N, C-alpha and C positions, 0 to 999 in steps of 0.2 A: 344388672338383672340377672335374675337366676334363672335356671332352665325353667323351673317349676312355674314362676312368675311369667315368663314368655309363653309357656303352654295355656296358662290360665287367661292372659290376655287376648291369646289366639281364639280361644274357647268363645270367650265374651264377644270378640268382634264378629266372630261366625253367626253367634246366636243373633247379634245386632242385625248383621246383614240379612238373614232367614226373616226375622220379622219385619224389617222394610221392605223386604221382596213380597211379603204375605200381605202387608197393610197397604201399600203404595200409596199413603198419604203424604209424604215428604216429613213426618213429624218423628222424632227420636223417641221411641217407646222406652224413655229410660227404666220408670218402673217396673215393666215387662220383661227386661233383660234380666236373667238370673246373675248374680253377683256383679252386676255390674259397677255399683257404688263400692262395694269393697275392692273390686280390681282396679278401677279408674278414679275413683274419689268424686268426679266431677263430669256432667255430661259434655263439657268442652274439650277434656282430654279423651274422652271415648270417639268424639267427632274428629278430633286430630288424627287418631288412630285410623279410623276409618277413612279418612282423606289420604292419609299415607299410603293404606292398601289400595285405594282407587288409583293413585298416582302410578304406584308401581305397576299394576296391571296395564295402564294405560300405556306406559314408558314400554312395557315388554311387547304390547302387540304392535306398536309403532316400530320398534326395532326388528321384530320379525317381520313386518311387512318390507322394511328396507333391505333387510338382509336378501329377501327373496326378489324383490324389484329396486334395486339401487337406484337406477336412473328414470324410474317411471315416479316421476315426482308429480 
């Protein structure tokens, strides 16, 4: 993946998250996301990228809490 492709994917995922946050209906607004089809090709690939971003953030939050309170499970 090139640096430009990485940034394009990042922009599209951020746009998708912003639209999802504003709509709050649980539906992927594929047609409302600029450059989504050109960047990801299919909605499934965008959902996978969004899931990876969510997982990464969740893992980071868990690690931060464990670093502060390692024995307080």
